[in-house]
C-alpha positions as CSV (number, residue, x, y, z in Angstrom):
1,M,52.6,17.3,-4.0
2,T,53.0,16.7,-0.3
3,A,52.1,13.8,2.0
4,V,51.2,15.1,5.4
5,P,53.0,13.3,8.2
6,T,50.8,11.6,10.8
7,A,52.9,13.3,13.6
8,A,50.6,16.3,13.2
9,S,47.9,14.3,14.9
10,P,47.9,13.8,18.7
11,D,47.2,10.1,18.2
12,P,48.6,7.7,15.7
13,I,46.5,7.4,12.5
14,A,45.3,3.9,11.7
15,D,46.7,2.3,8.6
16,D,43.2,1.7,7.4
17,A,42.0,5.2,8.1
18,P,40.3,6.9,5.1
19,H,42.9,8.5,2.7
20,I,41.9,11.9,1.3
21,L,43.5,13.7,-1.6
22,V,43.3,17.5,-1.1
23,V,43.8,19.4,-4.4
24,D,44.0,23.2,-4.1
25,D,46.4,25.7,-5.6
26,D,46.3,27.9,-2.4
27,Q,49.0,26.5,-0.1
28,R,47.4,28.1,2.9
29,I,44.1,26.3,2.3
30,R,45.9,23.0,1.5
31,D,47.9,23.2,4.8
32,L,44.8,24.2,6.8
33,L,42.8,21.3,5.4
34,A,45.6,18.8,5.8
35,R,46.3,19.7,9.4
36,Y,42.6,19.7,10.3
37,L,41.9,16.3,8.6
38,V,44.9,14.7,10.1
39,Q,43.9,15.9,13.5
40,N,40.6,14.2,13.0
41,G,42.0,10.8,12.1
42,Y,42.4,10.9,8.3
43,R,45.4,10.1,6.2
44,V,46.0,13.0,3.8
45,T,48.0,13.7,0.7
46,T,47.9,17.2,-0.9
47,A,48.5,18.4,-4.5
48,P,48.7,22.0,-5.8
49,D,47.2,21.3,-9.2
50,V,45.5,18.7,-11.4
51,A,48.8,17.4,-12.8
52,N,50.2,16.6,-9.4
53,A,46.8,15.1,-8.3
54,R,47.0,12.7,-11.3
55,A,50.6,11.7,-10.3
56,S,49.4,11.0,-6.7
57,M,46.5,8.9,-8.0
58,R,48.8,6.8,-10.1
59,G,50.8,5.7,-7.1
60,L,48.3,5.9,-4.2
61,A,44.8,4.7,-3.5
62,F,42.3,7.3,-2.1
63,D,38.9,7.1,-0.5
64,L,37.9,10.6,-1.3
65,I,39.1,13.6,-3.4
66,L,38.6,17.1,-2.0
67,L,39.0,19.2,-5.1
68,D,39.1,22.9,-5.7
69,W,37.1,24.1,-8.7
70,M,39.2,27.1,-9.8
71,M,42.9,26.4,-10.4
72,P,45.4,27.7,-12.9
73,G,45.6,25.5,-16.0
74,E,43.2,22.6,-15.7
75,S,40.3,23.2,-13.4
76,G,38.9,20.9,-10.8
77,I,35.8,20.4,-12.9
78,D,38.1,19.1,-15.7
79,L,39.5,16.4,-13.4
80,A,36.0,15.5,-12.1
81,R,34.8,15.0,-15.7
82,E,37.9,12.9,-16.4
83,L,37.3,10.6,-13.4
84,T,33.6,10.0,-14.2
85,G,33.1,6.5,-15.4
86,R,36.6,5.3,-14.7
87,S,37.0,5.8,-11.0
88,D,34.8,5.0,-8.0
89,V,36.5,7.5,-5.8
90,P,34.0,10.2,-4.7
91,V,34.8,13.8,-5.4
92,C,33.8,16.7,-3.1
93,M,34.2,20.1,-4.7
94,L,35.6,23.1,-2.9
95,T,34.1,26.2,-4.5
96,A,33.3,29.9,-3.9
97,R,30.7,29.6,-6.7
98,T,27.0,29.9,-5.8
99,D,25.4,29.9,-9.2
100,P,22.9,27.0,-9.4
101,D,23.8,26.4,-13.0
102,E,27.4,25.8,-12.1
103,R,26.3,23.5,-9.3
104,V,24.3,21.5,-11.9
105,M,27.5,21.4,-14.1
106,G,29.4,19.9,-11.2
107,L,26.7,17.3,-10.5
108,E,26.7,16.4,-14.2
109,A,30.5,16.0,-13.9
110,G,30.0,13.4,-11.2
111,V,30.7,15.6,-8.1
112,E,29.3,14.0,-5.0
113,D,28.9,17.1,-2.9
114,F,30.0,20.7,-2.6
115,I,31.7,22.7,0.2
116,H,31.5,26.4,-0.2
117,K,34.3,28.7,0.7
118,P,34.7,30.0,3.4
119,F,33.7,26.8,5.1
120,E,33.0,25.9,8.7
121,P,35.3,23.0,9.7
122,R,32.7,21.1,11.6
123,E,30.4,21.1,8.6
124,L,33.3,20.0,6.4
125,L,33.9,16.9,8.6
126,L,30.2,16.0,8.6
127,R,30.0,16.2,4.8
128,L,33.1,14.1,4.3
129,R,31.9,11.5,6.8
130,N,28.5,11.3,4.9
131,I,30.2,10.8,1.6
132,L,32.5,8.1,2.9
133,R,29.5,6.4,4.7
134,R,27.6,6.4,1.4
135,G,30.6,5.0,-0.4
136,H,30.8,2.1,2.0
137,A,27.0,1.5,1.6
138,V,26.2,1.3,5.3
139,N,23.3,3.7,5.3
140,G,20.7,1.0,4.8
141,N,22.0,-1.2,7.5
142,C,22.5,1.2,10.4
143,E,20.3,0.9,13.5
144,E,20.9,4.4,14.8
145,I,22.2,7.8,13.8
146,R,24.1,10.2,15.9
147,M,23.9,14.0,15.8
148,G,26.2,15.4,18.4
149,A,24.9,14.6,21.8
150,F,21.7,13.1,20.3
151,V,21.1,9.5,19.1
152,F,18.1,8.4,17.2
153,H,17.3,4.7,17.2
154,I,15.6,4.1,13.8
155,T,13.5,1.0,14.5
156,R,12.3,2.1,17.9
157,G,11.8,5.7,16.8
158,E,13.5,6.8,20.0
159,L,15.6,10.0,20.4
160,K,17.9,10.3,23.3
161,R,20.4,12.7,24.7
162,G,22.6,10.6,27.0
163,D,20.1,8.9,29.3
164,E,17.4,11.4,28.7
165,S,14.6,10.5,26.3
166,I,13.4,13.4,24.0
167,K,9.7,13.3,23.3
168,L,8.9,13.1,19.6
169,T,5.6,13.3,17.8
170,E,4.8,10.5,15.4
171,R,5.4,12.9,12.5
172,E,8.8,13.8,13.8
173,R,9.7,10.2,14.1
174,E,8.8,9.6,10.5
175,L,10.7,12.6,9.3
176,L,13.9,11.4,11.2
177,R,13.4,8.0,9.6
178,Q,13.2,9.6,6.1
179,F,16.3,11.6,6.7
180,A,18.1,8.5,8.2
181,S,17.4,6.6,5.0
182,K,19.1,9.3,2.9
183,Q,21.8,10.6,5.2
184,G,23.8,13.4,3.5
185,Q,21.4,13.5,0.6
186,P,18.9,16.4,-0.1
187,I,15.3,15.4,0.2
188,P,12.8,17.6,-1.7
189,R,10.1,19.4,0.3
190,Y,7.4,17.8,-1.7
191,E,8.8,14.3,-0.9
192,L,8.8,15.1,2.8
193,S,5.3,16.5,2.6
194,S,3.9,13.5,0.6
195,D,3.6,11.6,3.9
196,D,1.9,14.5,5.6
197,S,-1.9,14.5,6.0
198,T,-2.0,18.2,5.1
199,G,0.1,17.8,1.9
200,S,1.4,21.2,2.6
201,E,5.0,22.1,2.0
202,R,4.6,25.1,4.3
203,A,3.6,22.6,7.1
204,I,6.9,20.8,6.5
205,D,8.8,24.0,7.1
206,V,7.0,24.3,10.5
207,Q,7.7,20.7,11.4
208,I,11.4,21.0,10.4
209,N,11.7,24.1,12.7
210,R,10.2,22.1,15.5
211,L,12.5,19.2,14.9
212,R,15.5,21.4,14.9
213,R,14.6,22.7,18.3
214,K,15.0,19.1,19.5
215,I,18.2,18.1,17.8
216,E,20.2,21.3,17.3
217,T,22.2,23.2,19.9
218,D,21.3,26.4,18.0
219,P,18.2,25.9,15.9
220,S,18.6,29.2,14.2
221,N,22.0,28.1,12.9
222,P,21.6,24.4,12.3
223,V,24.6,22.1,11.9
224,Y,22.8,18.8,11.2
225,L,19.4,19.5,9.7
226,Q,20.1,22.0,7.0
227,T,18.1,23.8,4.3
228,V,19.3,23.2,0.7
229,R,18.2,26.3,-1.1
230,G,15.8,25.4,-4.0
231,K,16.0,21.7,-3.1
232,G,14.6,20.9,0.3
233,Y,16.3,19.6,3.5
234,I,19.4,17.5,4.2
235,L,20.5,15.7,7.4
236,Y,24.2,15.3,8.2
237,V,25.1,12.8,11.0
238,D,28.3,12.1,12.9
């Protein structure tokens, strides 16, 4: 169990910065995650197993637990089940598993989100920020969302990149408003298509692709507006 010193960050970390507990038996991954999160302004404590994670939780308060699924002895899913109903701290599961049934098992255990190994660091930050944002219940009150260089003003339905206004169709505005209302949460394709005059899920796929061309640096490899296999689409914001 190791608390990562804030000296690893180029700037001092605020005392009220979110505190993340990283639990993974692989020291290389623990150190990598700790260093990256500290560099991005988070306070971090690490633990090599569930027993050390429990010890940390007895003495420290955390805003989020980043938890590996497979570990010697008790698994991450065991700890997630234990926390359900007695802790409000959200759990994000690190896993190499891709079986949909196992993902369902994790959701039933109270897991908030999943990050698949190997992970892309930028996506990791987006997912964690969305979990923390939901935890502080600010989604319903925000006036705008930011996706890299792009800002979408929800009420005005205006998308801008710096001082440049990006032209949107009315349908694209409505889609962005739907995603803004459920940031970091998958929205089924049928739910997105229910507001479409064609009622076609295929039409939604086309509209999503068009929208990606307006908000993604690389639409073929989206960072913000992503497909959730078998579920629909999800929007991650900065």
